[in-house]
C-alpha positions as CSV (number, residue, x, y, z in Angstrom):
1,X,-18.0,-4.5,-1.4
2,X,-16.6,-1.3,0.1
3,X,-17.9,0.7,-2.9
4,X,-21.3,-0.8,-2.6
5,X,-21.3,-0.1,1.1
6,X,-20.3,3.5,0.6
7,X,-23.0,4.0,-2.1
8,X,-25.7,2.6,0.2
9,X,-24.5,4.9,3.0
10,X,-24.7,7.9,0.7
11,X,-28.2,7.0,-0.5
12,X,-29.4,6.5,3.1
13,X,-27.9,9.6,4.7
14,X,-28.2,13.2,3.6
15,X,-24.9,13.8,5.3
16,X,-22.5,11.0,4.4
17,X,-19.9,12.3,6.8
18,X,-22.1,10.9,9.6
19,X,-20.7,7.5,8.7
20,X,-17.2,8.5,7.6
21,X,-15.9,8.3,11.2
22,X,-16.6,4.6,11.2
23,X,-14.0,3.8,8.6
24,X,-10.3,4.0,9.2
25,X,-7.9,3.9,6.4
26,X,-4.4,2.7,7.0
27,X,-1.3,2.3,4.7
28,X,0.8,-0.8,5.2
29,X,4.2,-1.6,4.0
30,X,4.9,-5.2,2.9
31,X,5.1,-7.8,5.6
32,X,2.8,-5.9,8.0
33,X,0.6,-8.1,10.2
34,X,-3.0,-7.0,10.7
35,X,-4.1,-10.1,12.6
36,X,-2.0,-12.8,14.3
37,X,-3.0,-16.4,14.7
38,X,-4.7,-16.6,18.0
39,X,-6.1,-13.0,18.0
40,X,-9.8,-12.3,18.3
41,X,-10.8,-10.5,15.1
42,X,-12.8,-7.4,15.9
43,X,-12.9,-5.7,12.5
44,X,-13.6,-6.3,8.8
45,X,-10.9,-5.3,6.4
46,X,-11.5,-3.9,2.9
47,X,-8.5,-4.0,0.5
48,X,-8.5,-0.7,-1.3
49,X,-5.1,-1.2,-2.8
50,X,-2.5,-4.0,-2.5
51,X,-2.5,-7.6,-1.5
52,X,-3.0,-9.4,1.7
53,X,-2.1,-13.0,2.5
54,X,-4.1,-15.2,5.0
55,X,-1.8,-18.0,6.3
56,X,-1.3,-20.3,9.2
57,X,1.6,-22.1,10.8
58,X,1.8,-25.9,10.4
59,X,4.7,-27.6,12.2
60,X,6.9,-24.6,11.7
61,X,5.9,-23.9,8.0
62,X,3.8,-21.1,6.8
63,X,0.8,-22.4,4.7
64,X,-1.0,-19.8,2.6
65,X,-4.8,-20.2,2.7
66,X,-5.9,-17.2,0.6
67,X,-4.9,-14.0,-1.1
68,X,-7.0,-10.8,-1.1
69,X,-6.6,-8.1,-3.7
70,X,-8.3,-4.8,-4.5
71,X,-12.0,-4.6,-3.8
72,X,-12.0,-7.8,-1.7
73,X,-13.1,-8.1,1.9
74,X,-11.5,-10.0,4.7
75,X,-13.7,-10.8,7.7
76,X,-13.4,-13.5,10.2
77,X,-15.6,-12.4,13.0
78,X,-18.6,-14.6,12.5
79,X,-17.8,-16.1,15.8
80,X,-15.8,-15.0,18.8
81,X,-13.2,-17.7,18.6
82,X,-9.5,-16.9,18.2
83,X,-8.2,-16.5,14.7
84,X,-6.8,-19.7,13.1
85,X,-4.9,-17.5,10.7
86,X,-2.4,-14.6,10.4
87,X,-3.3,-11.8,8.0
88,X,-0.4,-9.8,6.5
89,X,0.3,-7.5,3.6
90,X,2.7,-8.8,0.9
91,X,2.9,-5.6,-1.0
92,X,2.3,-1.9,-0.1
93,X,-1.4,-1.8,0.7
94,X,-4.2,0.6,1.6
95,X,-6.7,-1.0,3.9
96,X,-10.0,0.3,5.2
97,X,-11.0,-1.0,8.6
98,X,-14.5,-1.1,10.0
99,X,-15.1,-2.4,13.5
100,X,-17.3,-5.4,14.0
101,X,-19.9,-3.6,16.1
102,X,-20.1,-0.7,13.7
103,X,-20.6,-3.1,10.8
104,X,-23.4,-4.9,12.7
105,X,-25.0,-1.6,13.5
106,X,-24.9,-0.6,9.8
107,X,-26.5,-3.9,8.8
108,X,-29.3,-3.2,11.3
109,X,-29.8,0.4,10.1
110,X,-29.7,-0.3,6.4
111,X,-31.5,-3.7,5.8
112,X,-30.5,-3.8,2.1
113,X,-26.9,-4.2,3.3
114,X,-27.8,-7.5,4.8
115,X,-28.6,-8.8,1.3
116,X,-25.3,-7.6,0.0
117,X,-23.5,-9.3,3.0
118,X,-25.4,-12.5,2.5
119,X,-24.4,-12.5,-1.2
120,X,-20.8,-12.0,-0.1
121,X,-21.0,-14.9,2.4
122,X,-22.6,-17.2,-0.3
123,X,-19.8,-16.3,-2.7
124,X,-17.1,-17.0,-0.1
125,X,-18.7,-20.4,0.8
126,X,-18.7,-21.3,-2.9
127,X,-15.0,-20.2,-3.2
128,X,-14.1,-22.4,-0.2
129,X,-16.0,-25.3,-1.5
130,X,-14.2,-25.1,-4.9
131,X,-10.9,-24.7,-3.1
132,X,-11.5,-27.7,-0.8
133,X,-12.7,-29.9,-3.7
134,X,-9.7,-28.9,-5.9
135,X,-7.3,-29.9,-3.1
136,X,-8.9,-33.3,-3.1
137,X,-9.3,-34.1,-6.8
138,X,-6.9,-31.9,-8.8
139,X,-3.2,-32.3,-9.4
140,X,-0.9,-29.5,-8.4
141,X,-0.4,-28.7,-12.1
142,X,-4.2,-28.4,-12.6
143,X,-4.5,-26.2,-9.5
144,X,-1.8,-23.9,-10.8
145,X,-3.5,-23.7,-14.2
146,X,-6.8,-22.8,-12.6
147,X,-5.1,-20.2,-10.4
148,X,-3.6,-18.5,-13.5
149,X,-7.0,-18.7,-15.3
150,X,-8.8,-17.1,-12.3
151,X,-6.1,-14.5,-11.4
152,X,-3.4,-14.2,-14.2
153,X,-1.7,-11.2,-12.6
154,X,-0.9,-13.2,-9.4
155,X,2.5,-14.2,-10.8
156,X,3.6,-10.6,-10.9
157,X,2.2,-9.8,-7.4
158,X,2.8,-12.8,-5.2
159,X,6.2,-14.4,-4.4
160,X,6.6,-17.9,-5.7
161,X,7.1,-19.5,-2.3
162,X,3.7,-18.1,-1.2
163,X,2.0,-19.5,-4.3
164,X,3.6,-22.9,-3.7
165,X,2.2,-23.1,-0.2
166,X,-1.2,-22.0,-1.4
167,X,-1.1,-24.8,-4.0
168,X,0.0,-27.3,-1.4
169,X,3.4,-28.0,-3.0
170,X,7.1,-27.0,-2.5
171,X,8.6,-24.0,-4.4
172,X,10.8,-26.6,-6.3
173,X,7.7,-28.4,-7.4
174,X,6.1,-25.2,-8.5
175,X,9.2,-24.3,-10.5
176,X,9.0,-27.6,-12.3
177,X,5.3,-27.1,-13.1
178,X,6.0,-23.6,-14.4
179,X,9.0,-24.9,-16.5
180,X,6.8,-27.7,-18.0
181,X,4.2,-25.1,-19.0
182,X,6.9,-22.9,-20.6
183,X,8.5,-25.8,-22.5
184,X,5.1,-27.4,-23.4
């Protein structure tokens, strides 16, 4: 989405540097927290390089809700409520930050960006619908197989204990599923 946004800005503006000040690029080492559970989210985050993990605390346990990789967007400012999640890097990452009010101004200045953002929101809703349904109807083994099909490099990039909490199982159960797949 960042690439599309930047292309639209270049098409719109004869001097693209007019918008460059809106974007702030940061480099994060692993385990850096961008948003804490309970914070008000005031920015949208574009993953230029690396991996972010969205998680929450449940009775003292970290539960991974989603991973974000290159060219993905994290936004949670559709309302002004406090964040239900913590957002952190799990590998060295380069993140581009755009403040909420600047993003809203861009949407108003460049109407075709609204269509792009609407498409993004629709895709995100579809993803969450599939995730929710999968948690209800699929076994952990099937959820693991689907995860590998959708994102095969995830095993090299995400620690097993994070994958386990994302799948809703323990690391021991994930290890058993992986061993069955290797032996089967």
